[in-house]
ZAMARGU-4260 file (C-alpha; in steps of 0.2 Angstrom, whole numbers, plus 5000, padded with zeros to 4 digits):
<rodrens>
0) 5878/5721/6192 | 5883/5718/6174 | 5875/5705/6169 | 5890/5698/6157 | 5894/5682/6161
5) 5873/5676/6156 | 5877/5684/6140 | 5892/5670/6135 | 5885/5656/6123 | 5883/5642/6130
10) 5893/5624/6120 | 5880/5622/6109 | 5879/5640/6102 | 5898/5641/6099 | 5908/5627/6096
15) 5926/5629/6103 | 5938/5632/6086 | 5959/5632/6086 | 5954/5642/6074 | 5965/5662/6074
20) 5952/5673/6076 | 5948/5685/6060 | 5945/5702/6060 | 5929/5707/6054 | 5926/5714/6039
25) 5911/5721/6043 | 5907/5723/6061 | 5892/5730/6069 | 5895/5749/6073 | 5902/5751/6091
30) 5897/5764/6105 | 5905/5779/6105 | 5919/5781/6118 | 5913/5784/6136 | 5924/5777/6150
35) 5927/5758/6151 | 5921/5747/6165 | 5927/5729/6158 | 5939/5724/6148 | 5933/5725/6128
40) 5931/5709/6122 | 5941/5698/6110 | 5934/5702/6091 | 5924/5691/6086 | 5924/5680/6068
45) 5921/5689/6053 | 5903/5681/6049 | 5910/5669/6033 | 5920/5662/6043 | 5908/5661/6059
50) 5895/5653/6049 | 5909/5640/6043 | 5914/5636/6061 | 5896/5633/6064 | 5890/5622/6051
55) 5906/5612/6055 | 5906/5610/6075 | 5891/5615/6079 | 5876/5608/6070 | 5872/5589/6065
60) 5880/5585/6047 | 5864/5589/6036 | 5875/5593/6021 | 5865/5609/6016 | 5849/5608/6024
65) 5840/5626/6021 | 5835/5626/6041 | 5853/5619/6046 | 5861/5631/6036 | 5849/5644/6045
70) 5853/5638/6061 | 5871/5642/6058 | 5870/5659/6050 | 5857/5667/6066 | 5871/5658/6078
75) 5883/5666/6066 | 5873/5682/6067 | 5870/5682/6085 | 5890/5681/6090 | 5894/5696/6080
80) 5880/5705/6093 | 5888/5700/6108 | 5900/5712/6113 | 5888/5727/6111 | 5874/5718/6120
85) 5885/5714/6134 | 5894/5732/6135 | 5875/5739/6133 | 5871/5733/6150 | 5886/5735/6157
90) 5886/5755/6153 | 5866/5758/6157 | 5871/5749/6173 | 5890/5759/6177 | 5880/5778/6170
95) 5862/5773/6180 | 5854/5779/6168 | 5833/5779/6169 | 5827/5760/6165 | 5811/5757/6155
100) 5804/5739/6159 | 5790/5737/6148 | 5777/5724/6149 | 5768/5715/6138 | 5759/5699/6136
105) 5765/5701/6119 | 5777/5704/6106 | 5774/5699/6087 | 5793/5699/6082 | 5791/5691/6064
110) 5809/5683/6059 | 5821/5690/6065 | 5837/5687/6053 | 5832/5698/6040 | 5830/5711/6053
115) 5845/5710/6062 | 5855/5708/6044 | 5850/5725/6040 | 5851/5733/6058 | 5870/5726/6056
120) 5874/5730/6039 | 5876/5712/6036 | 5865/5707/6022 | 5881/5705/6008 | 5896/5696/6022
125) 5878/5686/6024 | 5879/5683/6005 | 5897/5680/6005 | 5896/5666/6020 | 5882/5658/6008
130) 5891/5659/5991 | 5898/5641/5991 | 5881/5634/5995 | 5868/5631/5981 | 5855/5640/5994
135) 5849/5661/5991 | 5849/5671/6008 | 5829/5672/6003 | 5828/5655/6004 | 5836/5656/6022
140) 5825/5669/6028 | 5810/5657/6021 | 5817/5644/6034 | 5813/5655/6048 | 5798/5650/6061
145) 5788/5666/6066 | 5791/5669/6082 | 5774/5661/6091 | 5776/5676/6106 | 5758/5687/6101
150) 5744/5686/6091 | 5738/5705/6083 | 5742/5722/6083 | 5743/5723/6101 | 5761/5713/6099
155) 5766/5719/6085 | 5766/5735/6090 | 5776/5730/6105 | 5787/5726/6094 | 5791/5740/6085
160) 5793/5747/6099 | 5806/5737/6105 | 5815/5743/6088 | 5813/5760/6088 | 5818/5760/6108
165) 5836/5751/6102 | 5837/5764/6087 | 5836/5775/6096 | 5848/5773/6110 | 5835/5772/6123
170) 5840/5760/6138 | 5821/5750/6137 | 5819/5731/6144 | 5805/5721/6135 | 5797/5710/6145
175) 5785/5697/6140 | 5782/5676/6138 | 5793/5661/6131 | 5777/5654/6124 | 5778/5635/6117
180) 5767/5636/6108 | 5759/5651/6097 | 5741/5657/6098 | 5737/5642/6083 | 5742/5639/6065
185) 5727/5641/6056 | 5722/5631/6042 | 5706/5631/6032 | 5695/5614/6029 | 5679/5615/6018
190) 5679/5636/6021 | 5680/5632/6041 | 5695/5638/6051 | 5703/5623/6060 | 5716/5626/6073
195) 5734/5616/6073 | 5748/5618/6086 | 5761/5631/6083 | 5775/5627/6088 | 5788/5638/6082
200) 5801/5632/6097 | 5802/5613/6087 | 5818/5616/6080 | 5824/5628/6095 | 5828/5646/6093
205) 5844/5649/6090 | 5842/5669/6096 | 5837/5668/6113 | 5852/5665/6127 | 5845/5654/6142
210) 5850/5665/6159 | 5848/5654/6175 | 5855/5665/6186 | 5839/5677/6184 | 5828/5663/6189
215) 5814/5669/6201 | 5801/5661/6209 | 5781/5667/6207 | 5768/5662/6222 | 5751/5654/6219
220) 5739/5647/6229 | 5742/5646/6247 | 5735/5658/6260 | 5741/5672/6274 | 5745/5676/6290
225) 5748/5690/6298 | 5759/5692/6316 | 5766/5707/6325 | 5786/5711/6328 | 5794/5720/6342
230) 5793/5735/6338 | 5769/5733/6335 | 5771/5732/6318 | 5760/5720/6308 | 5769/5711/6297
235) 5758/5699/6282 | 5764/5681/6275 | 5761/5671/6261 | 5761/5650/6265 | 5759/5634/6260
240) 5762/5642/6241 | 5766/5631/6226 | 5777/5639/6218 | 5783/5641/6199 | 5801/5645/6193
245) 5804/5656/6180 | 5817/5655/6170 | 5826/5670/6159 | 5828/5669/6141 | 5835/5683/6132
250) 5834/5690/6116 | 5846/5703/6107 | 5835/5718/6099 | 5847/5726/6086 | 5846/5745/6087
255) 5846/5753/6066 | 5868/5753/6066 | 5872/5763/6080 | 5880/5749/6090 | 5865/5745/6104
260) 5858/5729/6108 | 5841/5732/6121 | 5835/5715/6128 | 5819/5703/6125 | 5818/5696/6143
265) 5806/5683/6141 | 5802/5670/6155 | 5795/5651/6155 | 5788/5642/6169 | 5796/5627/6177
270) 5792/5616/6191 | 5801/5620/6205 | 5806/5602/6207 | 5805/5590/6191 | 5793/5578/6199
275) 5791/5569/6218 | 5804/5554/6213 | 5798/5544/6227 | 5780/5542/6219 | 5788/5539/6203
280) 5798/5526/6211 | 5782/5518/6220 | 5775/5519/6201 | 5762/5532/6204 | 5769/5539/6186
285) 5756/5552/6185 | 5754/5560/6199 | 5774/5560/6200 | 5774/5574/6188 | 5757/5583/6187
290) 5766/5597/6196 | 5779/5599/6184 | 5766/5598/6171 | 5755/5612/6178 | 5768/5623/6182
295) 5773/5620/6163 | 5755/5625/6155 | 5758/5643/6162 | 5770/5646/6148 | 5764/5633/6137
300) 5748/5642/6122 | 5749/5660/6118 | 5731/5665/6122 | 5721/5649/6129 | 5701/5648/6125
305) 5696/5657/6140 | 5679/5651/6137 | 5680/5641/6151 | 5685/5643/6166 | 5700/5633/6166
310) 5705/5643/6153 | 5702/5659/6162 | 5711/5654/6175 | 5727/5651/6165 | 5725/5668/6158
315) 5727/5674/6175 | 5741/5663/6180 | 5751/5670/6162 | 5747/5688/6169 | 5751/5687/6187
320) 5767/5673/6182 | 5775/5689/6170 | 5772/5703/6181 | 5778/5694/6196 | 5796/5689/6189
325) 5798/5703/6180 | 5795/5715/6193 | 5805/5703/6205 | 5821/5704/6191 | 5820/5724/6193
330) 5820/5724/6210 | 5834/5711/6211 | 5844/5723/6199 | 5841/5738/6211 | 5844/5730/6227
335) 5862/5724/6217 | 5868/5739/6217 | 5858/5750/6231 | 5854/5736/6244 | 5836/5741/6250
340) 5839/5761/6248 | 5823/5764/6239 | 5822/5783/6240 | 5828/5788/6220 | 5821/5770/6211
345) 5805/5777/6207 | 5817/5794/6198 | 5826/5778/6188 | 5812/5767/6183 | 5796/5766/6174
350) 5787/5752/6170 | 5774/5754/6154 | 5759/5743/6156 | 5755/5736/6138 | 5736/5737/6139
355) 5726/5729/6155 | 5735/5712/6155 | 5750/5717/6165 | 5738/5729/6176 | 5740/5715/6190
360) 5759/5721/6192 | 5752/5735/6202 | 5747/5723/6219 | 5761/5713/6214 | 5775/5727/6216
365) 5765/5730/6233 | 5768/5715/6239 | 5786/5713/6235 | 5788/5732/6243 | 5778/5728/6259
370) 5782/5710/6260 | 5799/5707/6254 | 5810/5721/6258 | 5799/5729/6272 | 5794/5746/6265
375) 5778/5754/6274 | 5763/5755/6265 | 5765/5775/6261 | 5781/5774/6253 | 5777/5757/6246
380) 5763/5766/6237 | 5772/5785/6231 | 5786/5773/6222 | 5770/5762/6214 | 5760/5777/6210
385) 5776/5786/6204 | 5782/5769/6193 | 5767/5764/6183 | 5761/5770/6166 | 5745/5762/6157
390) 5743/5760/6139 | 5723/5755/6135 | 5721/5748/6116 | 5702/5745/6118 | 5688/5756/6115
395) 5677/5738/6120 | 5671/5740/6137 | 5670/5719/6136 | 5687/5718/6130 | 5696/5725/6148
400) 5702/5714/6159 | 5688/5705/6175 | 5694/5692/6186 | 5682/5685/6200 | 5685/5686/6217
405) 5682/5670/6220 | 5698/5664/6209 | 5709/5679/6213 | 5705/5674/6232 | 5709/5656/6228
410) 5725/5657/6217 | 5733/5675/6222 | 5724/5679/6239 | 5740/5690/6246 | 5737/5699/6229
415) 5718/5701/6231 | 5721/5708/6250 | 5733/5721/6244 | 5717/5725/6230 | 5705/5728/6243
420) 5716/5741/6253 | 5720/5749/6237 | 5702/5748/6233 | 5700/5756/6251 | 5711/5771/6249
425) 5704/5777/6233 | 5688/5777/6235 | 5691/5790/6252 | 5698/5800/6238 | 5684/5796/6225
430) 5670/5800/6242 | 5678/5817/6244 | 5677/5823/6226 | 5660/5817/6226 | 5652/5819/6243
435) 5637/5806/6247 | 5635/5800/6230 | 5634/5782/6231 | 5632/5778/6214 | 5649/5785/6209
440) 5659/5775/6223 | 5650/5759/6213 | 5654/5763/6196 | 5670/5769/6200 | 5675/5756/6211
445) 5691/5744/6207 | 5678/5729/6215 | 5664/5726/6207 | 5652/5721/6219 | 5634/5710/6215
450) 5631/5691/6217 | 5648/5688/6210 | 5661/5703/6210 | 5678/5705/6200 | 5693/5716/6200
455) 5692/5729/6186 | 5710/5728/6181 | 5709/5741/6170 | 5703/5753/6183 | 5715/5746/6194
460) 5731/5751/6180 | 5724/5770/6181 | 5720/5771/6200 | 5740/5767/6202 | 5748/5775/6186
465) 5754/5792/6184 | 5751/5790/6168 | 5736/5784/6156 | 5739/5787/6138 | 5727/5781/6120
470) 5734/5776/6104 | 5728/5788/6090 | 5718/5807/6096 | 5701/5798/6092 | 5703/5784/6105
475) 5709/5797/6119 | 5697/5810/6114 | 5683/5793/6120 | 5693/5787/6135 | 5690/5804/6141
480) 5673/5808/6135 | 5666/5789/6137 | 5674/5773/6143 | 5686/5783/6160 | 5676/5799/6159
485) 5675/5800/6178 | 5694/5797/6181 | 5697/5812/6166 | 5687/5821/6177 | 5697/5816/6193
490) 5714/5815/6187 | 5714/5825/6170 | 5733/5827/6172 | 5735/5808/6171 | 5727/5806/6153
495) 5739/5810/6137 | 5740/5802/6117 | 5754/5792/6110 | 5747/5787/6091 | 5756/5772/6089
500) 5766/5769/6073 | 5777/5755/6066 | 5796/5753/6063 | 5801/5759/6046 | 5816/5746/6047
505) 5803/5731/6046 | 5789/5738/6035 | 5799/5747/6022 | 5819/5746/6021 | 5817/5727/6026
510) 5800/5721/6018 | 5801/5733/6001 | 5820/5734/5996 | 5814/5740/5982 | 5805/5754/5985
515) 5819/5758/5997 | 5831/5759/5985 | 5822/5769/5975 | 5820/5780/5990 | 5838/5781/5995
520) 5844/5785/5975 | 5830/5799/5977 | 5833/5805/5997 | 5852/5799/6003 | 5851/5785/6018
525) 5842/5794/6032 | 5826/5792/6028 | 5828/5776/6037 | 5827/5783/6055 | 5820/5800/6053
530) 5805/5795/6040 | 5799/5814/6039 | 5812/5816/6026 | 5799/5805/6016 | 5788/5823/6012
535) 5803/5826/6000 | 5793/5814/5988 | 5781/5825/5987 | 5790/5837/5973 | 5794/5822/5964
540) 5774/5818/5960 | 5776/5827/5945 | 5792/5818/5937 | 5789/5804/5924 | 5803/5795/5925
545) 5801/5795/5944 | 5782/5790/5942 | 5786/5774/5932 | 5798/5768/5942 | 5787/5769/5956
550) 5775/5760/5946 | 5788/5748/5941 | 5792/5745/5959 | 5773/5741/5963 | 5773/5730/5948
555) 5786/5718/5954 | 5777/5718/5973 | 5762/5714/5965 | 5769/5699/5958 | 5778/5692/5973
560) 5762/5695/5981 | 5749/5685/5968 | 5766/5671/5968 | 5761/5671/5988 | 5744/5670/5987
565) 5743/5656/5971 | 5752/5646/5983 | 5743/5646/5998 | 5726/5649/5992 | 5727/5641/5973
570) 5719/5658/5966 | 5726/5665/5952 | 5730/5685/5956 | 5732/5695/5939 | 5745/5709/5943
575) 5737/5724/5933 | 5720/5719/5942 | 5718/5731/5956 | 5725/5722/5972 | 5710/5725/5988
580) 5719/5719/6003 | 5711/5716/6020 | 5721/5707/6033 | 5718/5707/6051 | 5711/5700/6067
585) 5693/5691/6062 | 5681/5704/6073 | 5663/5710/6070 | 5672/5727/6074 | 5682/5728/6059
590) 5669/5723/6046 | 5675/5709/6035 | 5660/5704/6033 | 5653/5724/6026 | 5670/5718/6013
595) 5663/5702/6009 | 5645/5708/6004 | 5654/5720/5993 | 5661/5708/5985 | 5644/5699/5983
600) 5639/5714/5976 | 5652/5713/5960 | 5647/5697/5960 | 5629/5700/5957 | 5635/5714/5944
605) 5646/5705/5935 | 5632/5689/5934 | 5620/5702/5927 | 5632/5708/5914 | 5635/5727/5921
610) 5655/5724/5919 | 5652/5742/5908 | 5666/5751/5913 | 5671/5740/5929 | 5689/5739/5934
615) 5694/5721/5938 | 5701/5721/5956 | 5708/5705/5966 | 5698/5706/5983 | 5710/5699/6000
620) 5707/5695/6015 | 5716/5685/6030 | 5716/5684/6049 | 5713/5672/6060 | 5696/5672/6073
625) 5699/5669/6089 | 5696/5648/6093 | 5679/5652/6104 | 5674/5667/6091 | 5658/5659/6083
630) 5651/5673/6072 | 5672/5678/6068 | 5672/5661/6062 | 5656/5661/6052 | 5662/5675/6043
635) 5679/5667/6038 | 5667/5653/6032 | 5657/5664/6023 | 5672/5672/6014 | 5680/5655/6009
640) 5662/5651/6002 | 5661/5667/5993 | 5678/5665/5986 | 5675/5649/5979 | 5658/5654/5971
645) 5667/5669/5965 | 5686/5659/5959 | 5675/5645/5949 | 5664/5656/5937 | 5671/5658/5921
650) 5662/5673/5918 | 5665/5682/5933 | 5683/5678/5935 | 5691/5692/5922 | 5682/5707/5930
655) 5683/5700/5950 | 5694/5685/5960 | 5693/5683/5979 | 5704/5674/5990 | 5704/5670/6008
660) 5724/5669/6015 | 5725/5654/6031 | 5740/5656/6045 | 5741/5675/6041 | 5756/5682/6049
665) 5772/5696/6050 | 5779/5686/6038 | 5763/5685/6026 | 5761/5704/6030 | 5779/5708/6022
670) 5774/5702/6008 | 5758/5708/6006 | 5759/5727/6012 | 5771/5729/5997 | 5760/5725/5984
675) 5743/5729/5991 | 5735/5744/5979 | 5720/5748/5991 | 5722/5745/6011 | 5702/5741/6019
680) 5703/5750/6036 | 5682/5750/6039 | 5680/5747/6054 | 5666/5755/6062 | 5670/5772/6071
685) 5672/5772/6086 | 5678/5754/6089 | 5697/5753/6085 | 5708/5759/6094 | 5722/5766/6083
690) 5727/5751/6069 | 5745/5745/6063 | 5738/5738/6047 | 5735/5756/6042 | 5753/5763/6043
695) 5762/5749/6034 | 5752/5749/6021 | 5752/5769/6021 | 5771/5768/6022 | 5772/5757/6006
700) 5762/5767/5994 | 5745/5760/5995 | 5728/5770/5996 | 5719/5771/6012 | 5696/5765/6010
705) 5690/5769/6030 | 5682/5777/6041 | 5682/5791/6054 | 5691/5779/6066 | 5705/5773/6075
710) 5722/5782/6067 | 5715/5782/6050 | 5708/5801/6056 | 5725/5805/6057 | 5731/5799/6040
715) 5717/5809/6032 | 5725/5825/6040 | 5742/5820/6034 | 5740/5815/6015 | 5722/5827/6013
720) 5705/5821/6009 | 5712/5819/5987 | 5723/5806/5992 | 5711/5795/6003 | 5695/5786/6000
725) 5682/5793/6017 | 5667/5784/6019 | 5652/5779/6033 | 5647/5786/6048 | 5659/5794/6062
730) 5657/5790/6080 | 5644/5805/6083 | 5635/5799/6070 | 5635/5779/6076 | 5629/5783/6090
735) 5617/5798/6087 | 5609/5782/6073 | 5609/5767/6085 | 5594/5775/6096 | 5584/5773/6081
740) 5593/5759/6069 | 5582/5750/6059 | 5592/5740/6044 | 5578/5732/6036 | 5572/5751/6030
745) 5590/5753/6026 | 5589/5735/6015 | 5572/5739/6007 | 5579/5756/6002 | 5594/5752/5994
750) 5590/5741/5978 | 5611/5737/5979 | 5611/5729/5995 | 5593/5724/5994 | 5602/5710/5979
755) 5615/5704/5991 | 5604/5700/6004 | 5592/5690/5994 | 5609/5681/5988 | 5612/5677/6004
760) 5595/5673/6008 | 5595/5661/5993 | 5607/5649/6002 | 5618/5653/5983 | 5635/5652/5994
765) 5628/5637/6005 | 5617/5626/5994 | 5625/5610/6002 | 5623/5618/6020 | 5605/5627/6022
770) 5603/5639/6036 | 5623/5640/6039 | 5625/5658/6036 | 5608/5664/6046 | 5616/5670/6058
775) 5626/5683/6049 | 5609/5688/6039 | 5600/5688/6057 | 5616/5700/6064 | 5613/5714/6048
780) 5596/5714/6050 | 5595/5718/6069 | 5590/5735/6076 | 5602/5729/6088 | 5620/5729/6078
785) 5632/5738/6086 | 5644/5736/6070 | 5632/5745/6061 | 5635/5734/6043 | 5617/5740/6034
790) 5622/5757/6038 | 5636/5762/6031 | 5634/5750/6017 | 5629/5760/6001 | 5641/5772/6005
795) 5656/5761/6008 | 5649/5756/5989 | 5647/5774/5982 | 5667/5776/5988 | 5672/5760/5978
800) 5666/5765/5964 | 5677/5781/5967 | 5693/5770/5970 | 5690/5759/5954 | 5688/5777/5945
805) 5706/5785/5951 | 5714/5766/5947 | 5708/5767/5925 | 5722/5781/5927 | 5738/5772/5933
810) 5748/5793/5932 | 5734/5798/5945 | 5735/5783/5955 | 5754/5783/5956 | 5757/5800/5961
815) 5741/5796/5976 | 5753/5782/5979 | 5769/5795/5983 | 5757/5806/5990 | 5756/5790/6003
820) 5770/5785/6006 | 5777/5804/6007 | 5763/5808/6021 | 5766/5794/6030 | 5783/5800/6041
825) 5772/5804/6057 | 5767/5786/6060 | 5785/5779/6062 | 5785/5770/6079 | 5800/5782/6081
830) 5790/5799/6083 | 5779/5787/6094 | 5793/5781/6105 | 5799/5799/6107 | 5784/5805/6114
835) 5784/5794/6127 | 5803/5797/6128 | 5801/5815/6133 | 5780/5817/6141 | 5780/5799/6151
840) 5797/5790/6155 | 5806/5808/6154 | 5822/5798/6151
</rodrens>
């Protein structure tokens, strides 16, 4: 199966032109010589010629509107990839390379244009194409909408992994959902988060190719029936289902200047029939389109609020839709080449489950192999258990997927039957390992019994996977000793660690071109694909001229960041001040609250006149709270109110400014991390799986203030304690303190925290809204506060004073900044993917 035809652009993407083809001035790198299985395609137009053609024939005559110029350029850049994209699919199939399917409910890709131009080495060609228009390449990059396919670190990690796989010439396909709307666009109104629709597709997506030849049908609801064939074999059939059509849309993922273009395949849900024409003709318009609307709801919104029963049901439908469509696609590709011979399937395929969301792929693969392709249970289980690999991304038990048996029985009856069968066979193994231990059987069962039984999806993933990996050293250790201790005792060989990483292409070469240019001038070009070469920077930390160049780059980036903050927040950040930044999803364990309390402490110090030797700083917090997460949304409100008091006081602003950035996303981070001095990674120890924002900041020369949590620990190991601001309890100490935690005593014993709490309780930050912050005050003072906010406050405050002292000496601070970038090579996603390639995928 070649998949050639699906990559031919349709007429709306590549208008017919009678103009002769021009040789490309700088075509993307071609693949190395291999036996050709298809005739090479005619060379595409050079980028400037293609751009002009798309403007002339393919788009409405907007006379230079930025959006339309962007669309024309994007189509032209995609056109440059088509030959290689097609050839890669042919080669991977022809040479029967082992294939990896990366299943993820999120792919936070960000904007694609700048990354594609960097990977294809087409920046100058693009500038040439725009030379006749009064618009810069940077302006066109700003016209692109962030792809609303993910929310936080999980989705951004998946995007980094796809980039590394392509850049390392690995045959990996991403499978996700083509959400019509992203999670939401965040606005701050009177200090409160307000969610608006994020319709990122409102102007279309020029990077995608609709592939109707790969559509599949996904079943829901109905019931199962059984029959016995002439050979006495019992068969199960799933009947009277409500089917949904999964329509494939492909997006290219170019490798860095190596000719490979991998695929991100996204599924859109559509009704198998558009509507009931008979009902429509009879005047029942609502019912006629109800089924169509119900189907399309599945891929309408990323992460619907699951506070309601309908929200939970929709999430389960999304997860099964993704898993079923992707597995059907994989099996169809296999059958087209090998027929129904699955003996080598496990040797040639790996399915990486990105967190627990796609774990329903386990029973779905069993269903397809048994019900659709006629395999016996043992053969199907051997294939499933040798192809599934599971990455866990959370230490929070409440974040692990659990689905009510009642809901699954109604929506996915055949899947539930298979889960029960898997559980029965697995518990037999548990019983042999722990004879007579009924409590062990109950605690390890995939089915959590009780008045309202649930299916534990993480347990299902562990049982079926040949590999279970954590994403940082501490995280993996805690999985083995805590969350999944019994499973580790049963199957120690399954567990391994793959510390996360971020792609240096987007998160240094693309987002920080000034620093990238400086690095290339001193290190050569190879660091972009081998970040370990940054260690050579350590030899330059005594070079006065280099230090000054580094500092100049940082100051220029701070000026760009200040400009963005002024536009988005209405707050003037002074680039001469310390830029102290915390941007990430708003959650209690990430402790934005601890940061806000420190801002209140600084505010109080200034109010009291204690400004001698104070280092002026600008504090930035940004991130979205889940729509149903009351406390997270209240923390945003507190940040907004504190920021108002800080920024409106002329006595305070020379020393302190504070802003909450609305609608934080990938594109914002591309400006934030190059301009940050201090990166806040202050989660409660033992709660953060890894973190990836910490790595992006480090790569761009920010210094970290953080706890011994997640990948912070490995960052500290690499850069050394003298270049890292460590504070707070470690994970073991958190466990010890929790048993006798008395935050009110801690507050009483801390003059600084006592003053902060007095200000909060006095209503100083909510004079016109009495009592609104009482839940936050109560949470800080509660002995059951698992986030240990009060416990770490004084340690945090003291280390922040050390930060200020270090920042006073520009040379010392800059040397520390250089050492952080020099130590970031370990946190390239290329290193992470090399581990997956060698230790898990065995490519």
